[in-house]
N, C-alpha and C positions, 0 to 999 in steps of 0.2 A: 222658448219660455220654460223656466223650471217650475215643476208642479208644486213644490213645497217652499214656503218662506224660510222655515227653520226646522231642522231635524236635530234632535239631541240624543246622546247616548249616555247611559249610566245607570244609577241605582233607582229603583222604584220600590218603596218599602212602606211599612206601617209605622207611623209615629204615634206611640201611645202617650197622649198628653193628659196631664192631671186635670180632673174635672170634678172637684169637690170631694166630699166624703160620704160614705154610706151611713145608714142608721146605726151601724155598729162602730162607726168611727174609723173605718178603713178607707184608704184613698181610692177614689174611683178614677179609672183611666178611659179616655175616649180613643177609639181606633181610627185615627185620621190618615187618609192616604197621603204619602209624602215622598220625598226624594228630590234633591235639588234640581236635576235636569228637567224633570216633569213639572216641578213648580214653575220653572222659567217658561216652559211651553204653555202651561195653563194660563199664565198672564198674557202671553202673546196671542193665544187663541181668543181670550176675552177682548183683545184689541183688534180682532178681525183677521188675524193671520192664519195661514194654513200650516199646520205643524204635524210632525211625526216623531215617534219615540222608538228607540232601539234599546232593548234590555231583556232581563229575564226575571221571572218570579217563580215561586213554587206552584206546583199543580195542587194547590190546597185552598182552603176557604179564603185566606187572605189574598192569595194570588188572584183568585176570581174577583174578589172585592176591588182589587187594584185595577184590573182590566176594565171592569165596569165603570170605575170612577173616571179613568182617563178618557174612555170612549164617551161617557156622559158629558164631559166638558168640551169634547170636540177634537181631542188629539188622536191622530191616526195610530192605531195599535197593531198594524200588520207586522211591525218589527219587534213586537213584544212576544217573547217565547216563554213557554212553561216548562220547568224542570220537573220530571216525574219523581225524582229521588230527594232533592234538596229543598228544604222549606224556604218560604218567603222570608226575607230579612226583616227584622223588627228592631225598633229603637224606642227605648223608654226615655221620655223627655221630662226632666224635672225643671219646673219653672220657679225662679227666685222672685221675691216681692217686686223687684224693679223690672220684671219681664224678661230678664236674661235667662239662659238655659244651660242645662248640663245634660249630656247624652250618655246612655248606656246601650250599647249595640248587642243584639243577639244575631251573630253573623260568623259562626265558626264551624262550618261555612254557612253562607246564606246564598240563596238562589242567584242574586245579582252578580256574585263572584264567578258564576259558572258559564257566563257567556264566552263562546269560543270564536277563534279567528274565522273558521269556516262558516260561522253562522251570521256574519255581517252581511246585511242586504245591500249589495253594491249599488244596484239601480236606484234605491231609495236615497242614498247619499248623493249620487250623481245628479239626482233630480231636485236638489235642495240649494237654495241661494246661500244659506248660512248653516254651518255645522257647529253645534255647541257641545262642550264636554267639561268635566271636572276631574278631580283626582281620585274619587272613591272607586272609579272603575280602573284604577291603576295600582291598587294596593297588593294585588296578587298576580302571579305570572300569566295565567291563561287569559284573564279578562284584560290584563295590561296589553298583551299581544293583540287582542281583539280591538281595543281602543286605538292602538297605534296603526292598525290596518285601516280602520275607519278614517283616521286623520289623513292617511296617505291617499285614500280614495277621494276624500274631499279636496285635497290639494291638487290632485290630477284633474278634478272637475272644475277647478278655479272657483270653488266656493269660498266665501269668507269664513274664517274660523274664529269662533268665540270661545273663550276659556275663563272659567271661574275656579280657582284652586279649591275653594270650599274645604279648607284644611280641618280634619277631624283626627287629632293626634292618637286617640285610643285605638284607631283602626290600623295603625301602621306598626310593623315590626320595630322600626326605629325612626326617629325624626330625620336622620340622614337619608333614609330610604324615601321618606316623604318629600324631602327637599329635592332629591334627584328627579323625582317625577314632576314636581312643580316646575323645575327648571326646563324639563322636556316640553311641558305645556307652553311655557313662555317662549320657547324657540319656534313654536308652530302656530302662533295665533296672530290675528289682525286686531281683535278686540279683546281686551283684558278687563275683567271686573275683579278687583282685589280689595280686601278689607284692610283696615288700619293695622291690625295685629299680624296679618299675613305679609304685608309689605315689610314690616320690621323683621319677621322671621326669614324671609327669602333674601332680603338685601343686606341684613345685618346692620342697618342704619336706623337710628332712633327717629330722625327727622324724615317725615313722609316725602317731602319734595326731593330730598337727597336720594331716598330710596327709589323713587320713580325715575329720577334722572339716570340713576345707575341702570335700571331696567331698559329705559329708552335707548341708552347708548349701547348697551350690550346686546339687546335683542331686537332693536328697531321695530318695536310694536307701534303701529300707527295710532291707535286710540286706547287710552287707559282710563278706566273709571275707578276712582278710589272712594270707598264708602267709610264713613266715620261715625256710624250710629246716629245718635240724636244730634250730633254736630253738623250733619249734612253730608255733602259729597263734593268731589272734585273731578274734573275731566282734564286730561292732558293730551293735547293733539298738536303735533308739530311744535311750534314755539309758544303755543297758548296754554295757559293754566287758568281754568275757570272754576270758581267755587260758588256753591249755592247752599244756603242754610237749610236745615231740616224743618219739619213741621211738628208742632207740639200737639200731641193727642194723648188720650188716656189709654196707654198700652196695657194689654193683659198678658201678651206673650210675643216674643220676637221671631218665632218660627216662621220661616218663609220670607222675612223682610228683605234679606239680601237677594233672594231669588226673584222677588217681585220687582225690586230695583233693576236687577239684571234684565228681566223680560221687558220692562219699560224702556231701558236704555237701548236694547237691541231693536225695539220698535222704532226708536229715533234713527238708528242707522238704516233700517229698511225704508224709512221715510225720506231721508236726505242723502243716503249713500255715504261712502267713506272718504271721498276725494275732495269735497268742497264744503267741509264744515267750517263754521266761523264762531266767534264768541257768542253771538245772538242765538244761533242754533244750539250750541252746547248748553247755554243757560236754560233754554227751553227744555232740552232733553233731561237735564239734571233736576229741574224743578218738577217735571212730570214724574220722574222716577222716584224722587224724594217723597212726593205726595202719595204715590202708589204704595211705597214701602211703609209709610206711616199708617195708612189705612188698614193694611193687613195685620198690624200689631194689635188692632182692636178686636180681632176675632181669633178663635182657636183654629189650628190646622192651616193648610196651605192650598192644596190643589182645588178643593171645593170652596175656598174662601177668598179667592182673588177679587180685588175691588172692581166695581163697575167703572167704565170710562167716565160716565156721568158724575160719579161720586168723586173721582180724581179731579175733574174740572171744577167741581163745586168747592173742594178743599183749597185748590189753588186760588179760586175767586175770592174766598174768604180772606 
């Protein structure tokens, strides 16, 4: 029996999200713990799974805050290292009236980029049922090598591999470089969570179904989840295509919505396995993930803001 349900590798950072204005009229920012892989783990931990994180923060005030935050929500932090020289990565998040966001990253360099190949905890990955990663840990050579080593350890240990490209164009030298690493991820995953704009970017096709068909044929990915924002989501599995509508809520910001969806959908795979999914099970997984993603848009931040399972059930019941 493997000790961990899901281990994720990648960025752990501070999301500075807008939170009103001061008496002088200046914007106020709240320092929210974030980073896509840990957001996914935070949701999975809420759902009762044993999770662990691999990454690096600075040996500074923010790094300590982040370690405390993930430990507090129940994520195993033994794979989280502290860099004595490079500061924790920061992101300024500007929220538009419709809840959508724009990011400015302070990461040149940031501690999350400093993870090295020889710092990957082999036994931790071998002891995990699912290994999850994104592309922010593939933007630079050193951390890219570390990520690829972790993937190879997971493959040798017969872990399921989950991938969310989580494309952030400002962090790449070029979009060609970004595409190359996304394609690498596609070639090494069993579960893919991809957004509507990412499928168009990577496949070059406007139509989502055509884009997914292209990925299925080229990369033989067993299970693909496509998120379409307020429109809901789709699952593609073997010859099945299942679509479920989104939930209408009063969103204040969308940070972490895709990661919450990802955590909820991985929860479905842990529940049912990857071999015997059918239309009914996929509809259940999508509905649950859509509800979780909708609920987190009603709060600021992600790691400490994951919805309670009871609240997800209530939203579905309504």
